[in-house]
C-alpha positions in Angstrom: -5.5 10.2 13.8 -5.0 6.7 13.8 -8.2 6.4 16.3 -10.9 8.4 14.1 -9.1 6.6 10.9 -12.4 6.3 8.9 -11.3 4.3 5.6 -12.2 0.8 4.1 -10.4 -1.6 6.3 -8.3 -2.7 3.6 -7.2 0.8 3.3 -6.8 1.4 6.6 -4.7 -1.5 7.2 -2.3 -0.2 4.1 -1.8 2.9 5.8 -1.3 1.8 9.1 2.1 -0.4 7.6 3.6 2.9 5.9 2.9 4.5 8.6 5.1 2.4 10.8 7.6 2.0 8.0 7.7 5.5 8.3 8.1 6.2 11.7 10.7 3.2 11.9 12.8 5.4 9.8 12.0 8.9 11.5 13.1 7.2 15.0 16.3 6.0 13.4 17.1 9.0 11.8 18.3 10.5 15.4 21.0 7.8 15.4 24.3 7.9 13.3 24.8 4.7 13.2 21.4 3.8 11.6 21.2 6.9 9.8 20.9 5.5 6.9 18.9 2.3 7.4 16.5 5.5 8.3 16.6 6.5 4.9 16.3 3.7 3.6 12.5 3.1 5.3 11.5 6.1 4.4 12.2 6.2 1.0 10.9 2.5 0.4 7.3 3.6 2.1 6.8 7.0 0.1 7.6 4.5 -3.1 4.9 1.4 -1.5 2.6 4.7 -0.8 2.9 5.1 -4.3 2.0 1.4 -5.2 -0.7 1.1 -2.7 -2.2 4.0 -3.6 -4.6 5.6 -6.7 -2.7 9.1 -6.0 -3.2 11.4 -8.7 -1.1 14.0 -8.1 1.0 11.9 -6.4 5.2 12.4 -8.0 
Protein backbone atom coordinates (compact mmCIF):
# COMPACT_ATOMS: atom_id res chain seq x y z
CA UNK A 1 0.00 0.00 0.00
CA UNK A 2 2.76 2.45 0.92
CA UNK A 3 4.89 1.59 -2.11
CA UNK A 4 2.06 2.16 -4.58
CA UNK A 5 0.85 5.42 -3.00
CA UNK A 6 0.27 8.11 -5.63
CA UNK A 7 -0.61 11.07 -3.42
CA UNK A 8 1.14 14.41 -3.83
CA UNK A 9 4.32 14.54 -1.72
CA UNK A 10 2.85 16.72 1.05
CA UNK A 11 -0.29 14.61 1.44
CA UNK A 12 1.77 11.42 1.25
CA UNK A 13 4.04 12.57 4.10
CA UNK A 14 1.03 13.61 6.22
CA UNK A 15 -0.70 10.28 5.62
CA UNK A 16 2.41 8.32 6.58
CA UNK A 17 2.65 10.24 9.87
CA UNK A 18 -0.98 9.41 10.61
CA UNK A 19 -0.44 5.75 9.75
CA UNK A 20 2.60 5.60 12.04
CA UNK A 21 0.54 7.05 14.89
CA UNK A 22 -2.27 4.53 14.27
CA UNK A 23 0.18 1.63 14.11
CA UNK A 24 1.85 2.72 17.34
CA UNK A 25 -1.55 2.96 19.00
CA UNK A 26 -2.77 -0.43 17.81
CA UNK A 27 0.49 -2.08 18.87
CA UNK A 28 0.11 -0.62 22.35
CA UNK A 29 -3.43 -1.98 22.68
CA UNK A 30 -2.09 -5.52 23.02
CA UNK A 31 -0.18 -4.60 26.20
CA UNK A 32 -2.36 -4.06 29.26
CA UNK A 33 -0.08 -1.41 30.76
CA UNK A 34 -0.03 0.57 27.48
CA UNK A 35 -3.71 0.33 26.44
CA UNK A 36 -4.66 3.81 27.54
CA UNK A 37 -1.65 5.32 25.76
CA UNK A 38 -2.55 3.28 22.68
CA UNK A 39 -6.07 4.67 22.66
CA UNK A 40 -4.68 8.18 23.02
CA UNK A 41 -2.44 7.63 19.97
CA UNK A 42 -5.40 6.45 17.92
CA UNK A 43 -7.64 9.35 18.96
CA UNK A 44 -4.85 11.81 18.25
CA UNK A 45 -4.29 10.31 14.80
CA UNK A 46 -7.99 10.55 13.98
CA UNK A 47 -8.05 14.18 15.12
CA UNK A 48 -4.99 14.93 12.99
CA UNK A 49 -6.71 13.31 10.01
CA UNK A 50 -9.66 15.66 10.36
CA UNK A 51 -7.31 18.65 10.73
CA UNK A 52 -5.00 17.65 7.88
CA UNK A 53 -7.31 16.39 5.13
CA UNK A 54 -10.34 18.11 3.68
CA UNK A 55 -12.72 15.18 3.75
CA UNK A 56 -16.36 16.33 3.69
CA UNK A 57 -17.72 12.93 4.79
CA UNK A 58 -15.43 12.63 7.81
CA UNK A 59 -17.31 12.86 11.10
